[in-house]
C-alpha positions in Angstrom: -33.7 86.9 119.1 -35.1 84.7 121.9 -38.7 85.4 120.8 -37.9 84.3 117.2 -35.9 81.2 118.2 -38.3 80.1 120.9 -41.6 80.7 119.0 -40.9 81.0 115.3 -38.1 78.6 114.5 -38.6 74.8 114.1 -35.3 73.9 115.6 -35.4 75.9 118.9 -39.2 76.1 119.7 -39.6 76.4 123.4 -35.9 77.2 124.1 -35.6 79.1 127.4 -34.0 82.5 127.4 -31.4 81.1 129.8 -30.4 78.5 127.2 -30.2 81.1 124.5 -28.0 83.3 126.6 -25.7 80.4 127.5 -25.5 79.4 123.8 -24.5 82.9 122.8 -21.9 83.2 125.5 -20.2 80.0 124.2 -20.3 80.9 120.5 -19.0 83.3 118.0 -22.1 85.3 117.1 -23.1 87.5 114.1 -26.0 89.9 113.6 -27.8 91.6 110.8 -29.1 95.0 111.4 -31.2 97.6 109.7 -30.5 100.9 111.4 -30.6 99.8 115.1 -33.0 96.9 114.6 -31.7 93.4 114.5 -33.2 91.5 111.6 -30.9 88.4 111.5 -28.6 86.3 113.5 -26.3 83.3 113.4 -23.8 81.7 115.6 -20.8 79.4 115.2 -19.6 76.7 117.6 -15.9 76.1 116.9 -12.6 74.8 118.0 -11.0 77.8 116.4 -8.7 75.7 114.3 -10.4 73.2 112.0 -14.1 72.8 112.9 -17.2 75.1 112.8 -20.8 74.3 113.3 -23.3 76.9 112.0 -26.3 77.2 114.3 -29.4 79.3 114.8 -29.2 81.2 111.5 -32.2 83.2 110.7 -33.5 86.4 108.9 -36.7 87.9 110.1 -39.6 87.2 107.8 -40.1 90.8 106.7 -36.4 90.9 105.4 -36.2 87.6 103.7 -35.8 87.3 99.9 -33.2 90.2 99.9 -30.1 88.0 99.9 -29.4 88.8 103.6 -29.1 85.1 104.6 -26.5 84.5 101.9 -24.7 87.6 102.7 -24.7 86.7 106.5 -23.2 83.3 105.6 -20.5 84.9 103.4 -19.6 87.3 106.3 -19.4 84.3 108.8 -17.3 82.2 106.5 -14.8 85.0 105.8 -14.5 86.4 109.4 -11.1 86.0 111.0 -10.2 82.4 111.8 -13.4 81.2 110.3 -11.9 81.6 106.8 -9.4 78.8 107.6 -11.9 76.2 108.8 -11.7 72.9 106.8 -14.9 71.4 108.3 -18.2 73.3 108.3 -21.4 71.6 109.5 -24.5 73.4 108.9 -27.1 72.6 111.7 -30.2 72.9 109.5 -32.9 70.8 107.8 -33.8 73.3 105.2 -31.1 75.8 104.3 -28.1 73.7 103.0 -28.0 75.9 99.8 -26.8 78.8 101.9 
């Protein structure tokens, strides 16, 4: 995850591994896996009541175009208290359609 975020993504280029770890520790995180290989990720920053900010969502290049990104967002939005959130903010410049 760190390698993708820090070198491939436009939004987290250069992000240190310590910052990635800290962001994960303070978020609700979701992963997409093929067998034991992680191929996608997303995290939510939330107040657990009304507000959720969707961050660091990605699917590895080799697995794009298979609907995994949309499926990941559906899973996030339907998970536990996330399904009751009234305010969702996607932290993205290019994936608002998800």
